Each structure stands twice: as structure tokens, then as C-alpha cells.
Backbone as a chain_set.jsonl record, in Angstrom:
{"seq": "MYHCVCCDSPLFSSDHKYCSGSGWPAFSEAHRASGSDERDASILRRVDTSLGLTRTEVVCKQCEAHLGHVFPDGPGPSGQRFCINSVALKFKPRRH", "coords": {"N": [[0.955, -1.245, -0.103], [0.881, 2.348, -0.886], [1.074, 4.915, 1.184], [0.143, 8.384, 2.303], [3.078, 10.536, 2.613], [2.855, 12.589, 4.407], [0.788, 12.366, 6.131], [-0.112, 9.621, 6.489], [-2.301, 8.625, 5.3], [-3.69, 6.13, 3.317], [-3.381, 5.492, 0.168], [-3.147, 4.593, -2.589], [-3.283, 1.457, -3.823], [-1.092, -1.569, -4.268], [-1.859, -3.181, -6.564], [-3.449, -1.61, -8.091], [-0.993, -0.314, -9.156], [1.178, 0.504, -12.36], [3.248, 0.163, -15.184], [3.807, 2.89, -16.651], [5.322, 4.291, -18.867], [6.171, 6.489, -18.26], [7.398, 7.812, -16.344], [7.571, 8.344, -13.957], [5.507, 7.153, -10.69], [2.404, 5.354, -11.401], [-1.048, 5.277, -11.21], [-4.059, 3.17, -11.942], [-6.592, 3.832, -10.347], [-8.012, 4.773, -7.591], [-7.081, 4.115, -3.817], [-9.595, 2.335, -2.423], [-11.754, 3.424, -3.897], [-14.414, 3.067, -6.406], [-14.561, 2.207, -9.413], [-15.568, 5.042, -10.969], [-16.77, 6.349, -8.69], [-15.326, 8.054, -5.99], [-15.639, 8.673, -3.322], [-15.765, 7.263, -0.824], [-12.94, 7.181, -1.012], [-9.031, 8.04, -0.524], [-8.533, 10.474, -1.538], [-8.486, 13.662, -3.362], [-9.911, 15.585, -5.959], [-9.198, 18.193, -8.127], [-8.929, 21.444, -10.107], [-6.522, 22.5, -11.969], [-4.802, 25.136, -13.236], [-1.941, 25.945, -13.223], [1.026, 26.56, -14.843], [0.232, 27.348, -17.517], [-1.578, 25.511, -18.5], [-4.861, 23.046, -18.252], [-5.449, 21.103, -16.187], [-6.37, 17.82, -13.814], [-5.442, 17.927, -10.446], [-4.456, 15.964, -8.186], [-5.185, 15.094, -4.051], [-4.111, 14.848, -1.393], [-6.921, 13.298, 0.7], [-7.382, 14.202, 3.543], [-4.9, 15.676, 4.076], [-4.963, 17.057, 2.469], [-2.405, 17.426, 0.832], [-0.169, 18.147, -1.979], [-0.648, 14.975, -4.652], [-0.053, 14.849, -7.146], [-1.23, 14.578, -10.636], [-4.101, 13.494, -12.432], [-4.771, 11.731, -15.568], [-6.648, 11.216, -18.87], [-5.95, 8.936, -19.699], [-4.645, 6.479, -19.483], [-4.993, 2.327, -18.596], [-7.526, 0.373, -19.484], [-10.106, -0.621, -17.288], [-10.524, 1.581, -16.327], [-9.706, 3.945, -17.743], [-8.244, 5.879, -16.627], [-5.166, 7.334, -15.752], [-3.478, 8.153, -12.657], [-0.865, 9.95, -12.034], [1.907, 10.415, -9.735], [3.453, 11.992, -7.947], [6.852, 10.355, -6.612], [8.147, 11.346, -4.405], [5.703, 11.982, -2.405], [4.806, 9.812, -1.565], [4.614, 6.373, 0.75], [5.477, 3.582, 0.906], [4.157, 0.823, 2.162], [4.983, -2.087, 2.574], [2.602, -5.542, 2.641], [1.277, -7.023, 5.615], [1.717, -10.253, 6.294]], "CA": [[-0.127, -0.079, -0.201], [1.256, 3.655, -0.933], [0.472, 5.873, 2.223], [0.907, 9.808, 2.403], [4.158, 10.968, 3.32], [2.386, 13.919, 5.452], [-0.143, 12.038, 7.097], [-0.034, 8.24, 6.879], [-3.292, 7.911, 4.972], [-3.796, 4.827, 2.965], [-3.89, 6.358, -0.692], [-3.049, 3.532, -3.496], [-2.726, -0.015, -3.644], [-0.169, -1.721, -5.431], [-2.731, -4.043, -7.428], [-3.61, -0.845, -9.57], [0.005, 0.377, -9.914], [1.42, -0.387, -13.616], [4.142, 0.728, -15.845], [2.818, 3.964, -17.43], [6.505, 4.685, -19.575], [6.098, 8.142, -17.94], [8.974, 7.768, -15.142], [6.281, 8.672, -12.889], [4.694, 6.346, -10.273], [1.152, 5.319, -11.931], [-1.86, 3.903, -10.588], [-5.422, 3.18, -12.515], [-7.534, 3.867, -9.818], [-7.353, 5.09, -5.882], [-7.883, 3.302, -3.065], [-11.379, 2.479, -2.05], [-12.569, 3.933, -5.029], [-15.439, 1.952, -6.749], [-14.899, 2.967, -10.321], [-15.462, 6.498, -10.571], [-16.873, 6.298, -7.474], [-14.168, 8.029, -5.438], [-16.196, 9.108, -2.139], [-15.099, 6.498, 0.099], [-11.059, 7.456, -1.511], [-8.657, 9.351, 0.283], [-8.106, 11.613, -2.132], [-9.527, 14.75, -3.833], [-9.458, 15.937, -7.419], [-8.828, 20.041, -8.096], [-8.529, 22.191, -11.076], [-5.111, 23.249, -11.192], [-4.683, 26.135, -14.287], [-0.695, 26.262, -13.309], [1.767, 26.156, -16.54], [-0.391, 27.85, -18.555], [-2.708, 24.593, -19.076], [-5.883, 22.678, -17.23], [-4.529, 19.943, -15.97], [-6.961, 17.971, -12.418], [-4.284, 17.897, -9.471], [-4.649, 15.017, -7.121], [-4.667, 15.789, -3.334], [-4.579, 14.215, 0.009], [-8.165, 14.164, 1.424], [-7.154, 14.218, 5.056], [-3.653, 16.624, 4.882], [-4.44, 18.296, 1.448], [-0.961, 17.275, 0.474], [-0.051, 18.185, -3.616], [0.308, 14.043, -5.297], [0.076, 14.447, -8.784], [-2.368, 14.853, -11.449], [-4.456, 12.277, -12.968], [-4.951, 11.978, -16.792], [-7.702, 10.235, -18.867], [-4.805, 8.364, -21.164], [-4.364, 5.4, -18.269], [-5.762, 1.486, -19.188], [-9.139, -0.4, -18.808], [-11.597, -0.446, -17.803], [-11.022, 3.272, -15.915], [-9.207, 4.547, -18.024], [-7.382, 6.651, -15.222], [-3.38, 7.393, -15.351], [-3.203, 8.715, -11.658], [0.409, 10.293, -12.105], [2.101, 10.654, -8.55], [5.051, 11.87, -7.476], [7.06, 9.562, -5.819], [8.708, 11.971, -2.935], [4.388, 12.407, -1.599], [4.212, 8.257, -1.387], [5.158, 5.822, 1.137], [5.109, 2.233, 0.919], [4.587, 0.249, 3.12], [4.74, -3.852, 2.221], [1.182, -6.26, 3.07], [1.405, -8.042, 6.507], [0.553, -11.488, 6.253]], "C": [[1.31, 1.144, 0.156], [0.267, 4.288, 0.416], [0.843, 7.682, 1.898], [1.941, 10.054, 3.101], [3.876, 11.867, 4.39], [1.931, 13.539, 6.267], [-0.428, 10.565, 7.197], [-1.318, 7.749, 6.43], [-3.135, 7.279, 3.734], [-4.035, 5.324, 1.089], [-4.009, 5.255, -2.173], [-2.206, 2.332, -3.377], [-1.66, -0.29, -5.046], [-0.584, -2.374, -6.434], [-3.162, -3.504, -8.32], [-2.288, -0.426, -9.644], [0.332, -0.377, -10.954], [2.305, 0.66, -14.352], [3.546, 2.041, -16.767], [3.938, 4.166, -18.752], [6.554, 6.026, -19.584], [7.483, 8.545, -16.897], [8.501, 8.203, -13.933], [5.439, 7.487, -12.077], [2.903, 6.045, -10.879], [0.334, 4.269, -11.198], [-3.513, 3.643, -11.525], [-6.511, 3.458, -11.656], [-6.707, 4.109, -7.771], [-8.057, 4.097, -4.99], [-8.763, 3.648, -2.456], [-12.099, 3.416, -2.609], [-13.393, 2.961, -5.865], [-15.727, 2.545, -8.18], [-14.247, 4.339, -10.253], [-16.053, 7.063, -9.503], [-16.1, 6.581, -6.566], [-14.816, 8.631, -3.679], [-16.035, 8.387, -1.447], [-13.244, 6.639, -0.31], [-10.627, 8.519, -0.398], [-8.089, 10.212, -0.41], [-8.94, 12.522, -2.912], [-9.406, 15.354, -4.982], [-9.539, 17.229, -7.648], [-8.431, 20.089, -9.327], [-7.252, 22.823, -10.827], [-4.517, 23.503, -12.964], [-3.265, 26.661, -14.108], [-0.027, 25.845, -14.721], [0.861, 26.174, -17.28], [-2.157, 26.514, -19.327], [-3.749, 23.786, -18.025], [-5.585, 21.39, -17.123], [-6.146, 19.835, -14.121], [-5.887, 17.101, -11.596], [-5.383, 17.055, -8.834], [-4.18, 15.291, -5.515], [-4.987, 14.849, -2.216], [-5.932, 14.351, 0.394], [-7.779, 14.556, 3.227], [-6.003, 15.891, 5.143], [-3.707, 17.961, 3.489], [-2.876, 18.478, 1.0], [-1.081, 17.256, -1.19], [0.23, 16.231, -4.065], [0.848, 13.812, -6.447], [-0.905, 14.915, -9.582], [-2.839, 13.964, -12.146], [-5.373, 12.468, -14.387], [-5.833, 11.082, -17.744], [-6.949, 9.158, -19.929], [-4.486, 6.711, -20.341], [-5.317, 3.967, -19.473], [-6.916, 1.19, -18.31], [-9.257, -0.427, -17.543], [-11.856, 1.098, -17.378], [-10.461, 3.805, -16.757], [-8.28, 5.723, -17.964], [-5.917, 6.469, -14.964], [-3.411, 8.269, -13.875], [-1.375, 8.822, -11.692], [0.914, 10.766, -10.804], [3.187, 10.783, -8.181], [5.422, 11.043, -5.98], [7.592, 10.097, -4.518], [6.797, 11.914, -1.874], [4.581, 10.7, -1.319], [5.033, 7.945, -0.127], [4.917, 4.608, 1.3], [5.287, 1.647, 1.913], [4.116, -1.22, 2.678], [3.077, -4.051, 3.347], [1.807, -6.675, 4.865], [0.653, -9.074, 6.215], [1.237, -12.675, 7.473]], "O": [[2.258, 1.039, 0.935], [-0.947, 4.137, 0.555], [1.838, 8.018, 1.255], [1.855, 9.823, 4.307], [4.682, 11.916, 5.32], [2.254, 13.978, 7.371], [-1.106, 10.286, 8.186], [-1.703, 6.669, 6.88], [-2.393, 7.869, 2.949], [-5.233, 5.498, 0.865], [-5.098, 5.239, -2.747], [-1.038, 2.157, -3.03], [-1.463, 0.269, -6.125], [0.161, -2.331, -7.413], [-3.424, -4.108, -9.36], [-2.301, 0.15, -10.732], [0.08, -1.582, -10.966], [2.136, 1.866, -14.171], [2.713, 1.777, -17.633], [3.338, 4.205, -19.826], [6.87, 6.718, -20.552], [8.273, 9.489, -16.923], [9.223, 8.38, -12.952], [4.671, 6.833, -12.782], [2.189, 6.977, -10.51], [0.586, 3.142, -10.773], [-3.994, 4.774, -11.465], [-7.591, 3.327, -12.231], [-5.69, 3.829, -7.138], [-9.102, 3.474, -5.173], [-8.984, 4.755, -1.965], [-12.922, 4.134, -2.041], [-12.848, 1.862, -5.971], [-16.741, 3.214, -8.386], [-13.165, 4.746, -9.829], [-15.896, 8.269, -9.316], [-15.811, 5.576, -5.918], [-13.901, 9.018, -2.951], [-16.277, 9.163, -0.523], [-12.449, 5.994, 0.375], [-11.241, 9.349, 0.273], [-7.097, 10.786, 0.041], [-10.102, 12.183, -3.137], [-8.285, 15.864, -4.962], [-10.52, 17.512, -6.96], [-7.752, 19.197, -9.836], [-6.916, 23.48, -9.842], [-4.039, 22.658, -13.722], [-3.051, 27.734, -14.671], [-0.464, 25.004, -15.506], [0.504, 25.128, -17.821], [-3.118, 26.639, -20.086], [-3.416, 23.906, -16.845], [-5.494, 20.649, -18.102], [-6.68, 20.778, -13.536], [-5.517, 15.964, -11.886], [-6.605, 17.203, -8.838], [-3.017, 15.665, -5.369], [-6.017, 14.176, -2.168], [-6.314, 15.518, 0.48], [-8.331, 15.521, 3.753], [-6.166, 16.855, 5.891], [-3.11, 19.028, 3.348], [-2.31, 19.564, 0.868], [-1.906, 16.52, -1.733], [1.397, 15.924, -3.819], [1.739, 13.05, -6.82], [-1.537, 15.847, -9.084], [-1.939, 13.353, -12.722], [-6.406, 13.136, -14.427], [-5.764, 9.916, -17.354], [-7.55, 8.683, -20.892], [-4.001, 5.856, -21.082], [-5.941, 4.173, -20.513], [-7.234, 1.477, -17.156], [-8.318, -0.212, -16.776], [-12.813, 1.785, -17.735], [-10.879, 4.939, -16.523], [-7.73, 6.343, -18.874], [-5.463, 5.657, -14.158], [-3.338, 9.458, -14.188], [-0.689, 7.844, -11.398], [0.299, 11.795, -10.526], [3.968, 9.842, -8.041], [4.851, 10.99, -4.891], [7.515, 9.365, -3.531], [6.86, 11.805, -0.65], [4.219, 10.644, -0.144], [5.914, 8.714, 0.256], [3.919, 4.426, 1.997], [6.295, 1.744, 2.612], [2.927, -1.446, 2.457], [2.592, -3.34, 4.227], [3.006, -6.468, 5.056], [-0.55, -9.1, 5.954], [0.641, -13.725, 7.714]]}, "num_chains": 1, "name": "protein.A"}
């Protein structure tokens, strides 16, 4: 599980991590999201118009730390690519 480096909230599961070829950690879905329903997820989306473009920023729902951006060019079935900054994440292996 990948957690927020600031507040330790679980954000993304390694089950939804994939290689996008972008050089950034990529996920197809946020933890506790159910398809497009992110009410129970630990992330929020915000409009980001910095750099002269309109993008969708992803922040931690708990502490509002900037995590990265989400793009509509990911794998199916969601078609989402959560492009997340690795310094915003803390990996915690599953305990068996």
C-alpha cells in the first residue's frame, strides 16, 4: 500500500500500480475507489491551471498534500492514469 508521506493515509494499492512509461509512479485507481465513485477514497481532485494548462490535480483528502495529477490516458476499464510524485508516497508492504 502507498500512503501519504505527510499524514500516513492509505492512498493507492500496489494492485492498481502499473508502468505507464512516463517515469512517474502510475496507478489506475485510488484506494477505496469503486470505479468512478471516489467518495470513500483518500484523495480529492482539483482543477489546476498552473503552467498555462488545465489539468486535474490529485491531493490527499486528509491533509491536502499535493500528490500529482490524473489523466484520461490510462489502462481499462477506468482509463485513468494517476501520475503521482514518488516523494509524496510512503510504501508499506502488506503484513501476512
